[in-house]
Structure formats: structure tokens, C-alpha cells
C-alpha positions in Angstrom: 0.0 0.0 0.0 1.6 3.2 -1.1 1.1 5.8 0.5 0.7 3.5 3.5 -2.1 2.3 5.7 -1.8 2.3 8.7 1.4 4.4 8.9 0.7 7.2 6.4 4.2 6.8 5.0 5.3 7.2 1.3 7.6 4.6 -0.2 10.9 5.5 -1.9 11.8 4.4 -5.4 14.5 2.2 -3.9 12.1 0.5 -1.6 9.7 -0.2 -4.5 12.6 -1.5 -6.6 13.5 -3.9 -3.8 9.9 -5.2 -3.7 10.0 -5.8 -7.5 13.2 -7.7 -7.2 11.9 -9.7 -4.3 8.7 -10.6 -6.2 10.7 -11.7 -9.2 13.1 -13.8 -7.2 10.2 -15.6 -5.4 7.7 -15.8 -8.3 5.2 -13.6 -6.5 2.3 -11.5 -7.9 2.6 -7.9 -6.8 -0.7 -6.3 -5.7 -0.2 -2.5 -5.5 -2.8 -0.6 -3.6 -2.2 3.0 -4.8 -5.5 4.6 -3.9 -3.9 7.4 -2.0 -1.5 8.4 -4.7 -2.7 12.1 -4.7 -2.8 12.4 -0.9 0.8 13.6 -0.5 1.6 16.1 2.2 5.4 16.6 1.8 7.9 16.9 -1.1 10.8 14.7 0.1 9.1 11.5 -1.0 6.6 12.1 -3.9 4.3 9.3 -5.0 5.9 7.0 -7.6 3.9 4.1 -9.0 5.5 0.7 -8.7 4.6 0.0 -12.4 6.9 2.9 -13.4 9.7 1.6 -11.1 9.3 -1.9 -12.6 9.5 -0.5 -16.1 12.6 1.5 -15.2 14.3 -1.6 -14.0 14.1 -3.2 -17.5 14.1 -6.9 -18.3 13.6 -9.4 -16.8 11.6 -7.4 -14.2 9.5 -5.3 -16.6 8.5 -8.3 -18.7 8.1 -11.1 -16.1 6.8 -9.7 -12.8 3.1 -10.0 -12.6 1.5 -6.8 -11.2 -2.0 -5.7 -10.4 -2.4 -2.0 -9.6 -5.5 -0.7 -7.8 -7.2 2.7 -7.7 -10.6 4.0 -6.6 -12.7 7.1 -6.4 -14.0 6.0 -3.0 -10.9 7.0 -1.2 -8.0 9.4 -1.9 -8.5 13.2 -2.4 -12.0 12.7 -3.7 -13.1 10.4 -0.9 -16.4 9.6 -2.5 -17.1 6.9 0.0 -20.7 6.5 -1.1 -19.7 5.9 -4.7 -18.1 2.5 -4.8 -16.0 2.5 -7.9 -12.5 1.2 -8.6 -10.1 -0.1 -11.2 -7.5 -2.8 -11.7 -4.6 -2.4 -14.1 -3.0 -5.8 -15.1 0.7 -5.9 -16.1 2.3 -9.2 -17.3 -0.7 -11.1 -16.0 -1.7 -14.2 -18.0 -4.6 -13.3 -20.4 -6.5 -16.4 -19.1 -6.5 -15.0 -15.6 -7.7 -11.6 -16.9 -10.5 -13.3 -18.8 -11.6 -15.1 -15.7 -11.7 -11.9 -13.6 -13.5 -10.1 -16.3 -16.0 -13.0 -16.4 -16.6 -12.7 -12.6 -17.2 -9.0 -13.0 -19.5 -9.4 -15.9 -22.0 -11.7 -14.1 -22.9 -9.0 -11.6 -26.6 -8.4 -12.1 -26.6 -5.0 -10.4 -23.7 -3.0 -11.8 -22.8 0.1 -9.8 -23.5 2.7 -12.5 -23.0 5.8 -10.3 -19.7 4.5 -9.1 -18.6 3.7 -12.6 -19.5 7.2 -13.8 -17.5 8.7 -10.9 -14.5 6.5 -11.7 -14.6 7.6 -15.3 -14.6 11.2 -14.3 -11.7 10.7 -11.9 -9.7 9.0 -14.7 -10.7 11.7 -17.2 -11.0 15.0 -15.3 -11.7 18.4 -16.7 -8.8 19.7 -18.8 -7.4 23.2 -19.3 -9.8 25.1 -21.5 -12.9 23.1 -20.2 -15.6 25.2 -18.6 -15.3 23.5 -15.2 -11.5 23.1 -15.2 -10.7 26.0 -12.8 -13.5 25.3 -10.3 -12.5 21.6 -10.3 -8.9 22.3 -9.6 -9.7 24.9 -6.9 -12.0 22.5 -5.1 -9.5 19.6 -5.4 -6.6 21.8 -4.2 -8.6 23.0 -1.2 -9.4 19.4 -0.2 -5.7 18.5 -0.4 -4.5 21.5 1.5 -7.1 20.9 4.3 -5.9 17.3 4.6 -2.3 18.6 4.7 -3.1 20.9 7.6 -4.9 18.1 9.5 -1.9 15.8 8.9 0.4 18.4 10.4 -1.9 19.1 13.3 -2.4 15.4 14.3 1.4 14.6 14.0 2.3 17.6 16.2 -0.4 16.8 18.7 0.8 13.2 19.2 4.4 14.1 19.5 3.6 16.7 22.1 2.3 14.1 24.5 4.4 12.1 27.0 4.9 8.5 26.0 3.7 9.1 22.4 5.9 9.1 19.3 4.5 9.5 15.8 6.2 9.6 12.4 5.3 12.3 10.0 2.0 11.7 8.3 3.5 11.9 4.8 0.5 10.7 2.8 -2.8 8.8 2.7 -5.2 9.5 5.6 -3.7 7.8 8.6 -1.4 8.3 11.6 0.0 5.4 13.6 1.5 6.7 16.8 3.4 4.4 19.2 2.3 4.7 22.8 4.5 3.6 25.7 2.0 2.2 28.2 2.8 2.0 31.9 3.2 -1.5 33.4 0.1 -1.0 35.5 -1.9 -0.4 32.3 -0.5 -3.5 30.7 -1.5 -5.5 33.9 -5.0 -3.9 33.9 -5.4 -5.0 30.3 -4.3 -8.5 31.1 -6.8 -8.8 34.0 -9.5 -7.5 31.6 -8.6 -10.2 29.0 -7.6 -7.6 26.4 -4.5 -6.6 24.5 -3.0 -3.5 26.1 -3.5 -1.3 23.0 -7.1 -2.5 22.7 -7.6 -1.7 26.4 -6.3 1.8 25.7 -8.5 2.3 22.5 -11.6 1.1 24.3 -11.0 3.5 27.1 -10.6 6.3 24.6 -13.8 5.4 22.9 -15.8 5.1 26.1 -14.6 8.4 27.6 -14.4 10.6 24.5 -16.4 8.9 21.7 -13.2 8.8 19.5 -12.9 5.6 17.6 -9.4 4.3 16.8 -8.0 0.9 15.7 -5.5 -0.9 18.0 -2.1 -1.5 16.5 -2.3 -5.2 17.4 -4.5 -5.7 14.4 -1.6 -4.6 12.1 1.1 -7.0 13.1 3.1 -4.5 15.2 6.4 -5.5 16.8 6.1 -7.6 19.9 6.2 -5.5 23.1 5.1 -2.3 21.3 1.7 -0.6 21.3 0.2 1.6 18.6 -3.2 2.9 17.5 -4.3 3.9 14.0 -6.4 7.0 13.6 -7.4 9.0 10.5 -7.2 12.7 9.5 -10.7 12.6 8.1 -12.8 14.5 10.7 -13.9 18.0 9.4 -11.1 20.5 9.9 -13.3 22.8 12.0 -13.7 20.0 14.6 -10.1 19.0 14.6 -9.0 21.1 17.6 -11.8 19.7 19.7 -10.8 16.1 18.8 -7.2 16.8 19.6 -8.3 18.3 22.9 -10.3 15.3 23.9 -7.5 12.9 23.0 -5.0 15.0 24.9 -7.2 15.1 28.0 -7.8 11.3 27.9 -4.2 10.4 27.4 -3.1 12.7 30.2 -5.6 11.2 32.6 -4.8 7.7 31.5 -1.1 8.1 32.1 -1.7 9.8 35.5 -4.0 6.9 36.5 -1.7 4.1 35.5 1.6 5.8 35.8 1.4 6.9 39.4 3.3 5.1 42.2 0.0 3.8 43.6 -1.0 2.3 40.3 2.3 0.3 40.1 1.7 -1.3 43.5 
């Protein structure tokens, strides 16, 4: 997934090239989820499609690695979640496989026409000189700049809290802060029969109404605790959300980090 979910990181060309080489060496099919390719909030690592990297490597990678690239109008800058439309681009995939996938798609008795229309518009947007070009670009740019401001705000907020470290939210729509939980909190989670990060996230939900996803669902390193959150709430509500999270975290750390809690 590039840009990433849950980390919100953008992959470098070298990292993508390593993936291509690894797939070739192990006869693996590459599935490239690139639905957030326009959601980039920094310039150090711009989005580069793995298809372009694969082509740049030349043979045998460009001619032998099987690649399926995914995109959608339901996510990304447009974020038209109610319009479910997407595309798959096949590279070096056996035509018989493509035929079977096309057959499965063709037997759908209720095609999603609005989603297909939205997808077509995303792939063929207004061009310079078209009547709607300037309004289209202005609205799209405002959406992107708003997401950029929210990414900055949530990263700064997490890194200002004791026991929380968060990488820059470089792209996509997610942040994945690491939280150092006090031993008393880990023990309380064990007694409740829950993973420590799940225990934290449930407490956050119950006290603030903020819904996050525990890092244990993403294969985090043993002994570390994370949560995934998004930058999707409306910008005018963002400071309130940050305030609620900050208040919960401060109280949580005070409750489980005190000498009495460790006894």
C-alpha cells in the first residue's frame, strides 16, 4: 500500500525496486494498492507508481513480474465513499487470468453505474480550457491543503504528549502513533482479558467517543503498542478532537503511571 495504511508513509523508489526484485526472485504476484497516490503532504518522497519503477528496471523485471495496480474514487483526495468504484490495471498477467476476472465482474446483475461514472470522471477529469477546469482544480486543491493541515496538526499533537511518538503523516489518511503504556496499564489490560492497545483504545472510545484501531491488528512488533487514527474529521472539529484525545491520554497516564498504580 503506497502511500501506506496504517502508517501514512510514502515509499521511496529504492524500496519499491526492492519489492519488485523480491517478487521476481520468489515468483510472487505484486498487488499494488495505490488509492492514496494524490494524498501527498510533503515533497521529500513524492508518489511513484510501482509500475513505473518496474518498467525502469528493465528486463527481466519489466517483462516477467506480474503486477495488479488498484485505484478508486471511493478514497483518496476525492473520498467519495458512497460511490463505490474502482479499477485494476494488469501488467504481465496471463490473459486467461484476466479473462476469468472479467467473467466474474460481468456476471454482476446489479452494476454500480453511479460508481462507474464517478470513476470515469476521476480518470478523465476536466482539462485546461474546459468550462469546469478552474473550479474543479480549486476544489481539489482546497481538499488537499485541508488534509495537509490536518496531517500536520495530528502529528504535532501526538508528538507533544508524554509517552507518544508519531512519524510524519506523509500521505494517505492515517497516523500510527506508538504509545508507551505503563506496566500498570498492561497489567490492567491482562486482567480484563484484552491486548494493552485494545484496552487503551476502548477506554478512549468510552470516555471521548473517539474511535481508533489498535495496532495489534496490524502486526506490530512484539512489546510495542500503537493505534491507528485518521485525519478525516472535518477541519473545524479537529482542535476539539485533539483536545479530547490529549485530555484522555493525560488522565490515563496519570492513573496508571502513578506510584499507587504500580503497587
